KEKE-3310 file (N, C-alpha, C; in steps of 0.2 Angstrom, whole numbers, plus 5000, padded with zeros to 4 digits):
npx = (4853:4861:4867:4867:4875:4871:4883:4886:4874:4872:4883:4879:4868:4874:4882:4873:4867:4877:4879:4867:4868:4881:4888:4898:4895:4893:4893:4890:4893:4884:4893:4898:4909:4916:4910:4908:4909:4906:4912:4926:4938:4945:4941:4954:4956:4951:4960:4972:4970:4968:4981:4988:4991:4983:4972:4967:4962:4953:4944:4939:4933:4923:4915:4911:4904:4894:4886:4882:4874:4864:4859:4853:4844:4837:4834:4837:4850:4859:4875:4890:4906:4922:4932:4927:4918:4901:4890:4879:4868:4860:4850:4850:4837:4832:4818:4815:4827:4842:4854:4865:4872:4869:4879:4882:4895:4909:4905:4902:4894:4895:4888:4893:4908:4920:4918:4915:4927:4936:4932:4934:4948:4952:4948:4956:4969:4975:4980:4991:4994:5000:4994:4991:4991:4981:4970:4969:4965:4953:4946:4943:4932:4915:4902:4887:4872:4862:4848:4848:4856:4847:4837:4844:4847:4834:4832:4842:4837:4826:4833:4839:4828:4824:4835:4832:4819:4822:4830:4844:4850:4849:4843:4849:4848:4859:4876:4890:4900:4892:4885:4895:4899:4887:4885:4897:4894:4882:4886:4895:4897:4901:4914:4923:4930:4941:4937:4924:4918:4920:4913:4900:4899:4900:4912:4930:4946:4955:4947:4939:4948:4952:4940:4938:4949:4947:4935:4937:4951:4959:4963:4951:4950:4957:4948:4936:4941:4941:4927:4923:4929:4923:4910:4911:4915:4903:4894:4901:4898:4884:4878:4878:4885:4897:4915:4918:4906:4904:4914:4909:4899:4904:4912:4925:4935:4946:4950:4962:4967:4957:4958:4970:4969:4959:4964:4974:4967:4959:4966:4964:4960:4947:4940:4944:4938:4924:4922:4926:4918:4905:4902:4902:4891)
npy = (4674:4669:4672:4661:4658:4651:4648:4641:4640:4654:4658:4653:4661:4674:4672:4670:4682:4690:4685:4690:4704:4708:4714:4715:4707:4707:4700:4706:4704:4707:4716:4723:4717:4709:4693:4685:4685:4688:4690:4683:4689:4706:4720:4727:4741:4743:4735:4741:4753:4748:4743:4753:4759:4770:4769:4756:4758:4768:4761:4751:4760:4766:4755:4750:4762:4763:4752:4755:4766:4760:4752:4762:4768:4757:4752:4749:4758:4769:4775:4786:4780:4781:4781:4786:4779:4771:4763:4751:4746:4735:4731:4714:4705:4695:4689:4702:4707:4714:4706:4706:4712:4716:4720:4729:4733:4743:4752:4760:4773:4779:4789:4802:4801:4808:4818:4809:4801:4812:4815:4803:4802:4814:4811:4800:4805:4807:4795:4792:4785:4780:4789:4785:4771:4769:4775:4766:4754:4759:4760:4747:4744:4739:4747:4754:4760:4772:4769:4755:4752:4756:4747:4735:4738:4737:4723:4719:4721:4713:4701:4701:4699:4686:4678:4677:4670:4658:4653:4655:4663:4662:4663:4655:4647:4653:4647:4644:4653:4662:4667:4673:4683:4691:4695:4703:4713:4718:4724:4734:4747:4745:4742:4729:4717:4702:4693:4697:4694:4680:4676:4679:4671:4659:4651:4647:4656:4651:4643:4653:4661:4651:4649:4662:4663:4653:4658:4672:4673:4679:4686:4689:4702:4710:4708:4714:4727:4730:4729:4740:4751:4749:4752:4765:4771:4770:4778:4790:4793:4792:4800:4815:4815:4820:4817:4813:4809:4798:4790:4786:4779:4768:4762:4766:4775:4783:4796:4799:4787:4781:4789:4786:4772:4772:4779:4770:4759:4763:4772:4786:4801:4802:4815:4817:4806:4807:4820:4817:4806:4808:4819:4814:4806)
npz = (4565:4549:4533:4518:4503:4488:4478:4467:4459:4459:4451:4438:4436:4435:4424:4414:4414:4410:4397:4391:4393:4391:4402:4416:4431:4448:4464:4480:4498:4514:4519:4509:4503:4489:4483:4472:4455:4437:4421:4429:4428:4429:4418:4407:4409:4422:4429:4427:4434:4447:4450:4455:4472:4476:4467:4469:4482:4480:4472:4481:4491:4483:4479:4492:4497:4487:4491:4503:4500:4492:4502:4510:4502:4497:4485:4467:4459:4448:4445:4445:4444:4453:4444:4432:4425:4423:4434:4441:4455:4466:4480:4488:4495:4508:4516:4519:4524:4521:4513:4504:4489:4471:4457:4443:4432:4426:4415:4400:4391:4378:4371:4370:4365:4366:4377:4387:4388:4392:4404:4411:4410:4417:4430:4433:4433:4445:4448:4441:4428:4413:4399:4386:4387:4396:4389:4378:4385:4389:4377:4375:4382:4383:4374:4381:4378:4386:4387:4386:4397:4407:4406:4409:4422:4427:4425:4433:4446:4446:4445:4457:4466:4461:4466:4480:4479:4472:4482:4481:4490:4507:4524:4539:4554:4567:4569:4581:4575:4569:4580:4587:4578:4577:4590:4592:4583:4588:4600:4598:4604:4616:4629:4625:4632:4631:4641:4643:4631:4630:4641:4636:4625:4631:4632:4633:4633:4624:4615:4610:4603:4594:4587:4581:4573:4564:4558:4554:4551:4559:4575:4588:4593:4583:4572:4578:4579:4565:4562:4569:4562:4550:4553:4557:4545:4538:4546:4544:4531:4530:4540:4550:4561:4574:4574:4587:4592:4584:4588:4601:4597:4591:4601:4604:4614:4614:4604:4597:4594:4587:4576:4571:4568:4559:4548:4545:4540:4530:4522:4522:4532:4544:4541:4528:4522:4524:4517:4504:4500:4504:4497:4484:4483)
capx = (4853:4866:4865:4871:4874:4873:4888:4886:4868:4873:4887:4875:4864:4879:4885:4867:4866:4883:4877:4862:4869:4888:4890:4901:4891:4897:4889:4894:4890:4881:4898:4901:4915:4914:4911:4907:4909:4907:4918:4930:4944:4943:4944:4961:4955:4951:4966:4977:4969:4969:4988:4991:4988:4977:4967:4964:4959:4947:4939:4936:4929:4918:4911:4908:4899:4888:4882:4879:4868:4859:4855:4849:4838:4833:4832:4842:4852:4864:4879:4896:4911:4928:4936:4924:4913:4895:4889:4872:4868:4853:4851:4847:4834:4829:4814:4815:4833:4847:4860:4870:4870:4871:4882:4884:4901:4913:4900:4903:4888:4897:4884:4898:4914:4925:4917:4916:4934:4939:4930:4937:4955:4953:4947:4961:4975:4979:4983:4998:4994:5002:4987:4990:4989:4974:4965:4969:4961:4946:4942:4941:4926:4909:4897:4880:4868:4858:4842:4850:4858:4841:4834:4849:4846:4828:4833:4846:4832:4822:4837:4840:4822:4824:4839:4828:4814:4825:4834:4851:4853:4844:4844:4848:4850:4866:4881:4895:4903:4887:4883:4900:4898:4881:4887:4902:4890:4877:4889:4901:4897:4903:4921:4922:4936:4941:4934:4917:4916:4920:4907:4894:4899:4901:4918:4936:4949:4958:4941:4937:4954:4952:4934:4939:4954:4944:4930:4940:4958:4963:4961:4944:4951:4958:4942:4932:4943:4939:4920:4922:4930:4918:4904:4913:4915:4896:4892:4903:4894:4876:4875:4882:4888:4904:4920:4918:4900:4905:4919:4905:4894:4908:4915:4932:4935:4952:4950:4968:4968:4952:4960:4976:4967:4955:4969:4978:4963:4956:4971:4961:4958:4940:4937:4944:4934:4918:4922:4927:4913:4898:4901:4901:4884)
capy = (4671:4671:4670:4656:4659:4645:4651:4637:4643:4661:4659:4652:4667:4679:4670:4671:4690:4693:4684:4694:4711:4710:4718:4711:4707:4706:4699:4708:4702:4713:4721:4726:4713:4705:4686:4681:4689:4685:4686:4684:4694:4713:4722:4730:4747:4743:4732:4747:4757:4744:4741:4758:4759:4774:4766:4751:4761:4771:4756:4749:4765:4766:4749:4750:4767:4761:4747:4759:4770:4755:4750:4767:4769:4751:4750:4749:4765:4770:4780:4786:4777:4786:4781:4789:4774:4770:4756:4750:4742:4734:4726:4708:4705:4689:4690:4709:4708:4715:4701:4707:4717:4714:4726:4730:4737:4745:4754:4767:4774:4780:4794:4807:4798:4813:4820:4804:4800:4817:4815:4798:4804:4819:4808:4796:4809:4806:4788:4793:4780:4782:4791:4781:4765:4770:4776:4760:4750:4762:4759:4740:4743:4739:4753:4752:4766:4773:4765:4748:4752:4757:4740:4731:4739:4734:4716:4717:4721:4706:4695:4701:4696:4679:4675:4675:4666:4652:4651:4655:4666:4660:4664:4649:4648:4654:4643:4648:4658:4667:4670:4678:4689:4695:4698:4709:4718:4722:4727:4738:4753:4743:4740:4722:4713:4695:4690:4698:4690:4673:4675:4679:4665:4652:4647:4649:4661:4647:4641:4659:4662:4646:4651:4669:4662:4649:4662:4678:4673:4684:4686:4692:4709:4712:4708:4719:4733:4731:4730:4746:4755:4749:4755:4772:4773:4770:4784:4796:4794:4793:4804:4821:4814:4822:4811:4811:4805:4792:4786:4784:4774:4762:4759:4768:4781:4787:4799:4799:4780:4780:4793:4782:4766:4773:4780:4764:4754:4766:4777:4792:4803:4803:4821:4816:4801:4811:4825:4814:4801:4811:4824:4811:4803)
capz = (4558:4545:4526:4515:4496:4484:4473:4460:4456:4457:4445:4432:4435:4433:4417:4409:4414:4406:4390:4389:4393:4390:4407:4421:4436:4454:4470:4487:4504:4517:4521:4503:4500:4483:4484:4466:4449:4431:4421:4435:4427:4428:4411:4407:4411:4429:4431:4427:4440:4454:4451:4459:4478:4477:4463:4473:4488:4477:4470:4487:4494:4478:4480:4499:4497:4483:4495:4509:4497:4490:4508:4513:4497:4497:4478:4462:4457:4443:4448:4442:4449:4454:4438:4426:4422:4426:4438:4444:4460:4469:4486:4489:4501:4510:4522:4521:4527:4516:4514:4500:4483:4464:4454:4436:4433:4421:4409:4396:4387:4371:4368:4368:4367:4368:4383:4392:4389:4395:4411:4414:4410:4422:4436:4434:4433:4451:4448:4437:4423:4406:4396:4380:4389:4399:4383:4374:4389:4389:4371:4374:4386:4379:4375:4383:4378:4393:4387:4387:4404:4411:4405:4412:4429:4429:4425:4439:4452:4445:4447:4465:4469:4460:4471:4486:4477:4470:4487:4480:4496:4512:4531:4543:4561:4568:4573:4585:4571:4568:4586:4588:4573:4579:4597:4591:4579:4592:4606:4596:4608:4623:4630:4624:4633:4629:4646:4642:4625:4632:4645:4632:4621:4635:4630:4636:4628:4618:4611:4607:4598:4588:4583:4578:4568:4559:4555:4551:4549:4563:4582:4589:4594:4576:4568:4581:4576:4558:4562:4571:4557:4545:4555:4557:4538:4536:4549:4541:4524:4530:4545:4551:4568:4574:4576:4594:4593:4581:4593:4606:4593:4589:4607:4605:4619:4612:4597:4593:4592:4581:4570:4568:4565:4553:4542:4543:4537:4524:4519:4523:4538:4544:4538:4521:4520:4524:4512:4497:4498:4505:4492:4478:4483)
cpx = (4859:4864:4870:4870:4876:4877:4887:4880:4869:4878:4884:4871:4868:4881:4879:4866:4871:4881:4872:4864:4876:4891:4893:4897:4894:4892:4893:4890:4887:4886:4901:4907:4912:4915:4911:4907:4909:4907:4922:4935:4941:4945:4950:4961:4955:4957:4972:4976:4970:4977:4991:4987:4982:4971:4963:4960:4952:4942:4935:4931:4922:4913:4907:4902:4893:4883:4879:4873:4863:4855:4851:4843:4834:4830:4838:4844:4858:4868:4886:4901:4917:4932:4933:4919:4906:4894:4882:4872:4861:4854:4848:4844:4831:4825:4814:4822:4838:4853:4865:4868:4873:4874:4884:4890:4904:4909:4902:4897:4890:4892:4888:4905:4920:4924:4918:4923:4937:4938:4934:4945:4956:4953:4953:4968:4979:4982:4990:4999:4996:4995:4986:4988:4982:4969:4964:4964:4954:4942:4940:4934:4920:4905:4890:4876:4864:4852:4843:4852:4852:4838:4838:4848:4839:4828:4837:4841:4828:4826:4838:4834:4822:4829:4836:4823:4817:4830:4842:4854:4847:4847:4844:4850:4857:4870:4885:4898:4898:4885:4889:4900:4892:4882:4892:4898:4886:4880:4895:4902:4901:4911:4921:4929:4935:4937:4926:4914:4915:4914:4900:4893:4899:4906:4924:4940:4952:4953:4939:4942:4953:4946:4935:4944:4951:4939:4933:4947:4962:4960:4954:4945:4953:4952:4937:4934:4941:4932:4919:4923:4925:4912:4905:4912:4907:4893:4894:4900:4887:4874:4880:4884:4895:4909:4919:4912:4900:4909:4914:4901:4898:4912:4923:4932:4941:4952:4956:4969:4963:4955:4966:4974:4963:4959:4972:4974:4960:4961:4969:4960:4950:4937:4938:4939:4927:4917:4922:4921:4906:4897:4899:4894:4879)
cpy = (4673:4669:4665:4657:4653:4648:4647:4639:4650:4662:4658:4658:4673:4678:4672:4679:4693:4691:4688:4701:4713:4714:4713:4712:4704:4705:4701:4705:4708:4718:4725:4723:4709:4698:4682:4686:4685:4690:4688:4689:4701:4715:4726:4737:4747:4739:4737:4751:4754:4742:4747:4758:4764:4772:4761:4753:4765:4766:4753:4754:4766:4761:4749:4756:4766:4756:4751:4763:4766:4753:4755:4768:4763:4749:4751:4757:4764:4776:4780:4784:4782:4786:4783:4785:4774:4763:4756:4745:4741:4730:4719:4707:4698:4690:4697:4711:4709:4711:4702:4712:4714:4721:4725:4735:4738:4747:4760:4767:4775:4785:4800:4805:4803:4816:4815:4802:4805:4817:4809:4799:4809:4815:4803:4799:4807:4800:4787:4786:4783:4783:4787:4774:4764:4771:4770:4755:4752:4760:4752:4739:4743:4745:4751:4759:4766:4769:4758:4747:4752:4750:4735:4732:4736:4726:4714:4717:4715:4700:4695:4697:4688:4675:4673:4669:4659:4649:4650:4659:4664:4661:4657:4651:4648:4648:4647:4654:4664:4671:4675:4684:4694:4698:4704:4714:4722:4725:4731:4744:4751:4742:4732:4719:4706:4691:4691:4694:4683:4671:4674:4673:4658:4648:4650:4653:4657:4645:4647:4661:4658:4648:4657:4667:4658:4653:4668:4678:4677:4683:4690:4700:4713:4713:4713:4726:4735:4732:4737:4752:4755:4753:4763:4775:4774:4777:4790:4798:4796:4797:4810:4821:4817:4816:4809:4807:4798:4787:4783:4778:4767:4759:4761:4775:4786:4790:4798:4792:4778:4783:4789:4776:4767:4775:4774:4759:4757:4770:4784:4794:4803:4809:4820:4811:4804:4816:4822:4810:4804:4816:4821:4808:4808)
cpz = (4554:4538:4523:4507:4493:4478:4467:4456:4454:4451:4438:4431:4432:4426:4412:4409:4410:4398:4387:4388:4391:4396:4413:4427:4442:4460:4476:4493:4508:4519:4515:4501:4495:4485:4478:4461:4442:4425:4427:4434:4426:4421:4412:4410:4419:4432:4432:4433:4447:4455:4455:4466:4479:4473:4466:4479:4485:4475:4476:4490:4489:4479:4487:4500:4493:4487:4500:4506:4495:4497:4511:4509:4496:4490:4473:4460:4452:4445:4445:4447:4449:4448:4431:4422:4426:4429:4440:4449:4463:4475:4485:4495:4502:4517:4524:4524:4521:4517:4509:4494:4477:4461:4447:4435:4426:4414:4406:4391:4380:4368:4366:4370:4369:4375:4389:4394:4393:4402:4415:4415:4416:4429:4438:4434:4439:4452:4444:4433:4417:4402:4390:4382:4392:4394:4379:4378:4389:4383:4371:4378:4382:4380:4376:4383:4384:4393:4389:4395:4409:4411:4409:4420:4431:4430:4431:4445:4452:4447:4454:4468:4467:4464:4477:4484:4475:4476:4486:4486:4501:4519:4534:4550:4562:4571:4577:4581:4570:4574:4588:4584:4576:4586:4596:4588:4583:4598:4604:4601:4615:4623:4630:4626:4631:4634:4645:4636:4627:4636:4641:4628:4625:4633:4633:4631:4623:4613:4607:4601:4592:4584:4578:4572:4562:4555:4551:4549:4553:4570:4582:4590:4587:4572:4571:4579:4569:4558:4564:4566:4551:4547:4555:4550:4536:4539:4546:4535:4525:4536:4546:4558:4568:4575:4583:4596:4590:4585:4598:4603:4592:4595:4607:4608:4617:4605:4593:4590:4586:4575:4566:4565:4559:4547:4540:4539:4530:4519:4519:4530:4538:4541:4530:4518:4519:4518:4505:4495:4499:4499:4485:4477:4485)
residu = (MET:ARG:VAL:ILE:PHE:ASP:LYS:GLU:LYS:LEU:LEU:ILE:LEU:LEU:ARG:ASP:PHE:TYR:GLU:LEU:THR:GLY:LEU:ARG:THR:VAL:ILE:PHE:ASP:GLU:TRP:GLY:MET:ASP:ILE:LEU:SER:TYR:PRO:GLN:GLU:LEU:PRO:ALA:TYR:CYS:ARG:LEU:ILE:ARG:GLN:THR:PRO:GLU:GLY:GLU:LEU:GLY:CYS:ARG:HIS:CYS:ASP:GLN:THR:ALA:CYS:LEU:CYS:ALA:ARG:ARG:GLU:GLY:LYS:ALA:ARG:ILE:TYR:PRO:CYS:HIS:ALA:GLY:LEU:LEU:GLU:ALA:ILE:THR:PRO:ILE:LEU:VAL:ASP:ASP:VAL:ILE:VAL:GLY:TYR:MET:LEU:LEU:SER:HIS:ILE:VAL:GLN:GLY:ALA:ASP:GLU:LYS:ALA:GLU:TRP:GLN:ARG:ALA:ARG:GLN:LEU:CYS:THR:LYS:TYR:ASP:ILE:ASP:GLU:ALA:THR:LEU:TYR:ALA:ALA:TYR:CYS:GLN:LEU:PRO:ARG:THR:PRO:TYR:ASN:LEU:LEU:ARG:ALA:ALA:CYS:ASP:LEU:LEU:SER:LEU:SER:ALA:GLN:ALA:ILE:CYS:GLN:ALA:GLN:MET:ALA:ARG:LEU:VAL:GLN:GLY:ASN:PRO:ALA:GLU:ARG:LEU:ASN:ARG:TYR:LEU:THR:GLU:HIS:LEU:GLN:GLU:ASP:LEU:SER:SER:GLU:LYS:ILE:CYS:GLU:ALA:MET:GLY:MET:GLY:ARG:THR:ALA:LEU:TYR:ARG:LEU:ALA:LYS:GLN:THR:TYR:GLY:CYS:GLY:VAL:LYS:GLU:TYR:LEU:ARG:THR:LEU:ARG:ILE:ARG:ARG:ALA:ALA:GLU:LEU:LEU:VAL:THR:THR:GLU:LEU:THR:ASN:SER:GLU:ILE:CYS:GLN:GLN:ILE:GLY:ILE:ALA:ASP:TYR:ASN:TYR:PHE:PHE:ARG:VAL:PHE:ARG:GLU:GLN:THR:GLY:LEU:THR:PRO:GLN:MET:TYR:ARG:ARG:GLN:LEU:SER:GLY:ARG:TRP)
# end
């Protein structure tokens, strides 16, 4: 099965949510990749942070880890982001399957302006952004007292339920692209050669390459590598498995290769990723 999002209807929902709350709302897919948002443009504060490589990486890690935590807890949660703001997230379920997430982002309470700014400033020091410029952008963010944020979070959960009920997200029978994705996901532990994947899919190498290119924008081996690192990142945050055990779980026999590819894709070593993100959540 695969999920189909009705982006036209979802955009109306996100727009209405924004009009009611003044909070930017984002839809993530099951992998924690954003697929829709309203308003589409990031606030100036977040644009400044994402203009730095470290800040962009921090935002990506923050989003993906929030999705992992929402998946593990199975309910809405409010949490601090890496840049000193608050966010809220809830899973989207269709037939008891988590198919994505809704996120409220870029929230400042305004209960203690000085203390909240000092925390944000301290967290963003490592991004080497001019403090006056960052503060000016911070001041532009809307203030949302906690009682309103709590109410918005409750409304977020109801909206996630409405997405299923209104069939704005639905599961459908898989096509070749879905069958390929499911096969790769379910067989990460195995040594998956092109020949083995072709046999399982009932197609030749040329057809497999064409399908992967159309579906993922890259070859099947490259996408398989990405899937394995995503799974490793999830295991690092949600379990106490050793790196060697994680390598076994994701089908990578060579630890040095795992170490190198993980750092290339995330910007962090596995140890750093676990230490930074596990401690935060």
